[in-house]
ZABA-125959 format. One record per residue (C-alpha): chain; x, y, z; residue in one letter. Coordinates in Angstrom, 2 decimals. Example, Ala and Ser with C-alpha at 12.3 -4.5 7.8 and 13.67 -1.06 7.14 Angstrom:
<recs>
['A', [12.30, -4.50, 7.80], 'a']
['A', [13.67, -1.06, 7.14], 's']
</recs>
This chain:
<recs>
['A', [0.00, 0.00, 0.00], 'm']
['A', [2.67, 2.47, -1.00], 'g']
['A', [3.33, 5.04, -3.63], 't']
['A', [3.92, 3.34, -6.95], 'a']
['A', [7.48, 3.43, -8.22], 'v']
['A', [6.23, 4.39, -11.66], 's']
['A', [2.96, 5.86, -12.89], 's']
['A', [0.35, 3.43, -14.20], 'p']
['A', [-0.21, 3.43, -17.97], 'p']
['A', [-2.74, 5.91, -19.40], 'p']
['A', [-5.25, 3.18, -20.16], 'e']
['A', [-5.30, 2.18, -16.47], 't']
['A', [-5.86, 5.78, -15.42], 'r']
['A', [-8.69, 6.11, -17.90], 'r']
['A', [-10.33, 2.85, -16.84], 'a']
['A', [-10.25, 3.77, -13.15], 'v']
['A', [-11.42, 7.30, -13.94], 'g']
['A', [-14.37, 5.95, -15.90], 'k']
['A', [-15.47, 3.69, -13.04], 'k']
['A', [-15.15, 6.45, -10.46], 'v']
['A', [-16.98, 8.97, -12.64], 'r']
['A', [-19.88, 6.57, -13.16], 'q']
['A', [-20.06, 5.97, -9.42], 'f']
['A', [-20.35, 9.66, -8.60], 'y']
['A', [-22.85, 10.35, -11.37], 'e']
['A', [-25.17, 7.94, -9.57], 'g']
['A', [-24.17, 8.87, -6.03], 'c']
['A', [-23.14, 12.52, -5.86], 's']
['A', [-22.89, 14.08, -2.41], 'f']
['A', [-23.12, 15.90, -0.16], 'p']
['A', [-26.45, 17.40, -1.14], 'g']
['A', [-27.95, 20.77, -0.26], 'y']
['A', [-31.15, 19.60, 1.40], 'd']
['A', [-30.18, 21.14, 4.76], 'd']
['A', [-29.17, 24.52, 3.33], 'y']
['A', [-31.82, 27.04, 2.38], 'd']
['A', [-29.29, 29.88, 2.06], 's']
['A', [-25.52, 30.54, 1.94], 'p']
['A', [-25.74, 31.63, 5.58], 'q']
['A', [-27.13, 28.21, 6.54], 'a']
['A', [-24.18, 26.59, 4.76], 'l']
['A', [-21.78, 28.94, 6.56], 'l']
['A', [-23.36, 28.26, 9.96], 'd']
['A', [-23.27, 24.49, 9.51], 'k']
['A', [-19.67, 24.43, 8.25], 'a']
['A', [-18.38, 26.57, 11.11], 'q']
['A', [-19.58, 24.09, 13.70], 'k']
['A', [-16.44, 22.12, 12.90], 'g']
['A', [-13.09, 23.35, 14.22], 'i']
['A', [-11.22, 22.89, 10.94], 'y']
['A', [-13.79, 24.71, 8.79], 'a']
['A', [-14.03, 27.59, 11.25], 'r']
['A', [-10.26, 28.03, 11.40], 'l']
['A', [-10.04, 27.78, 7.62], 'l']
['A', [-12.56, 30.57, 7.18], 'd']
['A', [-10.86, 32.72, 9.81], 'e']
['A', [-7.31, 32.23, 8.54], 'q']
['A', [-7.61, 32.19, 4.75], 'l']
['A', [-7.00, 35.81, 3.65], 'p']
['A', [-9.87, 37.71, 2.12], 'l']
['A', [-9.30, 38.07, -1.58], 'g']
['A', [-7.11, 34.95, -1.80], 'a']
['A', [-7.33, 32.94, -5.01], 'r']
['A', [-8.38, 29.40, -4.06], 'v']
['A', [-8.81, 26.12, -5.94], 'l']
['A', [-10.79, 23.12, -4.73], 'd']
['A', [-9.53, 20.27, -6.93], 'a']
['A', [-12.13, 17.52, -6.83], 'g']
['A', [-14.83, 19.71, -5.32], 'c']
['A', [-17.74, 17.26, -5.63], 'g']
['A', [-20.93, 19.24, -5.11], 't']
['A', [-18.87, 22.35, -4.35], 'g']
['A', [-19.75, 22.95, -0.72], 'q']
['A', [-16.19, 23.78, 0.39], 'l']
['A', [-15.67, 26.05, -2.62], 'a']
['A', [-18.95, 27.88, -2.01], 'i']
['A', [-18.30, 28.13, 1.73], 'f']
['A', [-14.87, 29.72, 1.18], 'l']
['A', [-16.24, 32.14, -1.43], 's']
['A', [-18.78, 33.67, 0.95], 'i']
['A', [-16.02, 35.85, 2.43], 'a']
['A', [-15.26, 37.26, -1.05], 'r']
['A', [-12.37, 34.99, -1.88], 'r']
['A', [-11.93, 34.16, -5.55], 'd']
['A', [-12.67, 30.42, -5.60], 'v']
['A', [-12.66, 27.84, -8.39], 'v']
['A', [-13.97, 24.32, -7.90], 'g']
['A', [-13.31, 21.55, -10.40], 'i']
['A', [-14.66, 18.01, -10.61], 'd']
['A', [-15.24, 15.46, -13.36], 'f']
['A', [-18.79, 14.51, -12.25], 's']
['A', [-21.61, 16.45, -13.93], 'w']
['A', [-24.07, 15.12, -11.38], 'g']
['A', [-22.08, 16.58, -8.49], 's']
['A', [-21.37, 19.89, -10.22], 'l']
['A', [-25.02, 20.35, -11.16], 'n']
['A', [-25.97, 20.35, -7.49], 'k']
['A', [-23.35, 22.97, -6.65], 'g']
['A', [-24.10, 25.14, -9.66], 'n']
['A', [-27.82, 25.03, -8.88], 'g']
['A', [-27.14, 26.43, -5.40], 'f']
['A', [-24.59, 28.95, -6.71], 'r']
['A', [-26.97, 30.31, -9.35], 'k']
['A', [-29.99, 30.36, -7.06], 'k']
['A', [-28.22, 32.76, -4.70], 'f']
['A', [-26.26, 34.64, -7.38], 'n']
['A', [-22.89, 33.82, -5.84], 'm']
['A', [-20.34, 35.73, -7.91], 'k']
['A', [-17.06, 34.76, -6.23], 'h']
['A', [-17.09, 31.05, -7.07], 'v']
['A', [-16.98, 29.11, -10.34], 'd']
['A', [-17.52, 25.37, -10.67], 'l']
['A', [-16.30, 23.58, -13.78], 'a']
['A', [-15.88, 20.06, -15.10], 'q']
['A', [-12.24, 19.01, -15.29], 'm']
['A', [-10.02, 15.95, -14.85], 'd']
['A', [-7.02, 16.07, -12.54], 'l']
['A', [-4.94, 14.51, -15.32], 'f']
['A', [-6.05, 17.06, -17.91], 'a']
['A', [-6.08, 20.37, -16.07], 'l']
['A', [-7.05, 23.37, -18.15], 'g']
['A', [-5.91, 25.97, -15.62], 'l']
['A', [-2.94, 28.30, -15.63], 'k']
['A', [0.02, 26.99, -13.67], 'e']
['A', [1.09, 28.82, -10.50], 'e']
['A', [-2.15, 30.81, -10.38], 's']
['A', [-3.62, 29.93, -6.95], 'f']
['A', [-2.59, 31.01, -3.46], 'd']
['A', [-4.23, 27.96, -1.89], 'y']
['A', [-5.07, 24.61, -3.46], 'v']
['A', [-7.21, 22.01, -1.70], 'f']
['A', [-7.74, 18.42, -2.81], 's']
['A', [-9.62, 16.66, -0.06], 'n']
['A', [-10.72, 13.05, -0.40], 'g']
['A', [-9.86, 12.93, -4.10], 'v']
['A', [-6.36, 11.70, -4.87], 'l']
['A', [-6.94, 8.27, -3.32], 'h']
['A', [-9.76, 7.64, -5.81], 'h']
['A', [-7.41, 7.92, -8.79], 't']
['A', [-5.17, 5.23, -10.27], 'a']
['A', [-2.15, 7.47, -9.64], 'd']
['A', [-2.46, 9.56, -6.45], 'p']
['A', [1.14, 10.77, -6.64], 'y']
['A', [0.78, 11.82, -10.28], 'g']
['A', [-2.44, 13.68, -9.45], 'a']
['A', [-0.69, 15.39, -6.53], 'f']
['A', [2.10, 16.62, -8.81], 'k']
['A', [-0.46, 17.93, -11.29], 'n']
['A', [-2.39, 20.01, -8.77], 'v']
['A', [0.86, 21.19, -7.16], 'l']
['A', [1.75, 22.90, -10.44], 'r']
['A', [-1.22, 25.19, -9.93], 'l']
['A', [0.10, 26.57, -6.62], 'v']
['A', [1.90, 29.89, -6.74], 'k']
['A', [5.47, 30.02, -5.39], 'p']
['A', [5.06, 30.58, -1.67], 'g']
['A', [1.49, 29.27, -1.82], 'g']
['A', [-0.07, 26.37, 0.06], 'y']
['A', [-1.43, 22.95, -0.83], 'i']
['A', [-3.73, 20.86, 1.37], 't']
['A', [-4.45, 17.22, 0.58], 'i']
['A', [-6.84, 14.89, 2.37], 'g']
['A', [-6.30, 11.14, 2.10], 'l']
['A', [-7.38, 7.84, 3.58], 'y']
['A', [-4.80, 6.60, 6.05], 'n']
['A', [-3.40, 3.09, 5.90], 't']
['A', [-3.77, 2.59, 9.65], 'y']
['A', [-6.79, 4.76, 10.42], 'g']
['A', [-8.91, 2.84, 7.91], 'r']
['A', [-8.13, -0.59, 9.32], 'l']
['A', [-11.42, -1.15, 11.19], 'f']
['A', [-13.42, 0.17, 8.26], 'l']
['A', [-11.71, -2.32, 5.96], 'd']
['A', [-12.65, -5.07, 8.38], 'm']
['A', [-16.27, -3.88, 8.46], 'r']
['A', [-16.32, -3.83, 4.65], 'r']
['A', [-15.46, -7.54, 4.62], 'i']
['A', [-18.21, -8.26, 7.15], 'i']
['A', [-20.78, -6.24, 5.19], 'f']
['A', [-19.92, -8.01, 1.97], 'n']
['A', [-20.19, -11.42, 3.62], 'l']
['A', [-23.55, -10.58, 5.24], 't']
['A', [-24.94, -8.73, 2.20], 'k']
['A', [-25.02, -5.43, 4.15], 'd']
['A', [-27.29, -6.75, 6.88], 'k']
['A', [-24.94, -5.52, 9.63], 'l']
['A', [-24.51, -1.98, 8.30], 'a']
['A', [-25.24, -0.48, 11.70], 'k']
['A', [-21.85, -1.66, 12.89], 'l']
['A', [-20.75, 1.59, 11.27], 'd']
['A', [-20.94, 4.57, 13.64], 'y']
['A', [-22.42, 6.92, 11.04], 'f']
['A', [-25.15, 4.45, 10.10], 'm']
['A', [-26.37, 4.40, 13.71], 'r']
['A', [-27.02, 8.17, 13.82], 'q']
['A', [-30.81, 8.45, 13.59], 'n']
['A', [-30.67, 12.25, 13.56], 'k']
['A', [-28.98, 12.02, 10.16], 'i']
['A', [-31.30, 11.63, 7.17], 'g']
['A', [-31.62, 8.39, 5.27], 'e']
['A', [-30.17, 9.92, 2.10], 'd']
['A', [-27.01, 11.06, 3.91], 'k']
['A', [-26.57, 7.68, 5.56], 'r']
['A', [-26.95, 5.98, 2.18], 'h']
['A', [-24.40, 8.18, 0.42], 't']
['A', [-21.93, 7.75, 3.31], 'w']
['A', [-22.33, 3.99, 3.13], 'y']
['A', [-21.88, 3.91, -0.63], 'm']
['A', [-18.80, 6.15, -0.54], 'd']
['A', [-17.12, 4.32, 2.31], 'q']
['A', [-18.01, 0.72, 1.56], 'y']
['A', [-19.03, 0.44, -2.11], 'k']
['A', [-16.61, 2.76, -3.87], 'h']
['A', [-15.10, 1.11, -6.99], 'p']
['A', [-11.56, 2.32, -6.31], 'h']
['A', [-9.61, 3.64, -3.35], 'e']
['A', [-6.03, 3.65, -2.14], 'm']
['A', [-4.59, 4.39, 1.29], 'k']
['A', [-1.50, 6.36, 2.25], 'm']
['A', [0.73, 6.58, 5.31], 's']
['A', [2.12, 9.80, 6.72], 'v']
['A', [5.63, 8.78, 5.68], 's']
['A', [4.51, 8.44, 2.06], 'e']
['A', [2.94, 11.89, 2.01], 'v']
['A', [5.99, 13.48, 3.64], 'l']
['A', [8.12, 11.85, 0.94], 'k']
['A', [5.85, 13.35, -1.73], 'w']
['A', [6.53, 16.74, -0.18], 'y']
['A', [10.29, 16.23, 0.07], 'r']
['A', [10.57, 14.92, -3.49], 'd']
['A', [8.82, 18.03, -4.82], 'n']
['A', [10.50, 20.63, -2.63], 'g']
['A', [7.34, 21.26, -0.60], 'v']
['A', [7.78, 22.30, 3.03], 'e']
['A', [5.59, 20.42, 5.49], 'y']
['A', [3.41, 22.88, 7.40], 'i']
['A', [0.69, 21.13, 9.40], 'n']
['A', [-1.73, 18.24, 9.64], 's']
['A', [-5.17, 17.34, 10.98], 'v']
['A', [-5.01, 15.19, 13.08], 'p']
['A', [-1.52, 15.93, 14.34], 'k']
['A', [1.36, 13.63, 13.44], 'i']
['A', [3.67, 14.53, 16.34], 'r']
['A', [3.23, 13.05, 19.80], 'l']
['A', [1.88, 15.53, 22.31], 'g']
['A', [0.48, 17.92, 19.72], 'd']
['A', [-3.27, 18.56, 19.74], 'r']
['A', [-5.58, 20.19, 17.22], 'f']
['A', [-7.52, 22.98, 18.97], 't']
['A', [-9.30, 26.24, 18.21], 'm']
['A', [-5.98, 28.05, 18.80], 'e']
['A', [-4.25, 26.19, 15.96], 'd']
['A', [-2.61, 28.23, 13.21], 'k']
['A', [-3.32, 26.10, 10.17], 'l']
['A', [-0.71, 27.64, 7.88], 'f']
['A', [2.07, 28.30, 10.39], 'd']
['A', [4.91, 25.83, 10.21], 'r']
['A', [4.73, 22.91, 12.64], 'h']
['A', [7.34, 20.24, 13.22], 'e']
['A', [6.46, 16.90, 11.61], 'p']
['A', [8.06, 14.87, 14.39], 'g']
['A', [10.07, 11.70, 13.91], 't']
['A', [9.09, 8.68, 11.85], 'a']
['A', [8.43, 6.79, 15.09], 'l']
['A', [6.15, 9.57, 16.37], 'e']
['A', [4.31, 9.56, 13.06], 'n']
['A', [3.78, 5.82, 13.35], 'l']
['A', [2.49, 5.98, 16.93], 'f']
['A', [0.07, 8.76, 16.00], 'c']
['A', [-1.27, 6.72, 13.09], 'q']
['A', [-1.71, 3.65, 15.28], 'l']
['A', [-3.82, 5.85, 17.54], 'g']
['A', [-5.96, 6.84, 14.56], 'w']
['A', [-7.16, 3.24, 14.33], 'i']
['A', [-9.30, 4.06, 17.37], 'f']
['A', [-9.83, 7.83, 17.10], 't']
['A', [-10.30, 8.42, 13.37], 'e']
['A', [-11.79, 5.11, 12.31], 'g']
['A', [-15.40, 6.21, 12.67], 'k']
['A', [-14.67, 9.13, 10.32], 'e']
['A', [-13.18, 6.86, 7.68], 'g']
['A', [-9.53, 7.14, 8.72], 'g']
['A', [-9.16, 10.46, 6.90], 'f']
['A', [-6.27, 12.88, 7.46], 'f']
['A', [-5.17, 16.24, 6.06], 'l']
['A', [-1.69, 17.60, 5.48], 't']
['A', [-0.70, 21.15, 4.51], 'm']
['A', [2.47, 22.05, 2.63], 'g']
['A', [4.07, 25.23, 1.31], 'r']
['A', [5.56, 25.56, -2.15], 'k']
['A', [8.95, 27.28, -2.07], 'p']
['A', [9.38, 30.82, -3.28], 'e']
['A', [11.01, 31.13, -6.65], 'r']
['A', [14.75, 31.76, -6.32], 'a']
</recs>
C-alpha cells in the first residue's frame, strides 16, 4: 500500500477514472437539502473546528482552488467571504448540485467547472491555496495527481491534501469484509449508520462512498511526507496531528509551520488513529508550502 514506483499506464488511469466517474454520477454528495441559504451553509460548516479556522485564517481576496470539489460545498463556503474560488470536478451530477445552489443565490465569487485532474485546463502557479480533499486516493495514480495540482500553486502558496490513512482505515476495511459477507445486513456496525438524527439519504451516500466505492487507495504519513520532500514542498501542518503531544484545537494556526516529528512519532500517531479516526473513515489532512522562486 505504497506510492507506486512508476505511474500506471494511461489506459489504467482512464479505466479507473471511468469507473469512479460513473459511481459519482449515480451517487453525488453531499447534497444541499439542509441549506436554504448561503448563511445556513456557513453556519453548519463553522460548527467544525477545521472549517471555522479555515474561514478565519484564509486571507480575504485569496485565489483558491478546490480540486475535486464534488458538489462544491467547500468552494462555495470559502467564497462567501469574497475569496476568488474555483472548484473543479469530473462529475456532472455533483457539479449540477453545486451550480444550482450557486446560481440560485447569485454567488459571484465562485466558479464550478468540469475538469479531470490529469487534464487540467488551468494556468500553472495561479492559486494562493489549493485544496484536494478526499480525491487523490480515488485515482489510479495519487502521486501523479498530486504533482499535477501542485503545479497550480503559486510560489510561496499552500497545498492541502486529504487522504485515507493506511492505519486509520483498518477497522473500516474489516467492516467492509463483514458487510460483503452478510450482504449489508450488519450496516449499523458503522458509527455513522447508527445516527438516527442524520437523514436516510445522507446515511446511504456515506455507506456507498465508504463501503461500495469502486476504487480507493490508502496512504501513510511517511509516504505523504516523501511526496513533499521529493517536490520541494515544506511540510506545514496536519489534521489530526502527526507529532506526539500535539493537539488540534481552536488556537491552531493552520498555515504556520509545525514540526512533523520523527518517523516513530508519526507511526504511533497513526496507530492511535485506528481508534480515534476510524469512525470518520480514517481520513487525514496535510498542509504544505511551495517554495518561493529563487
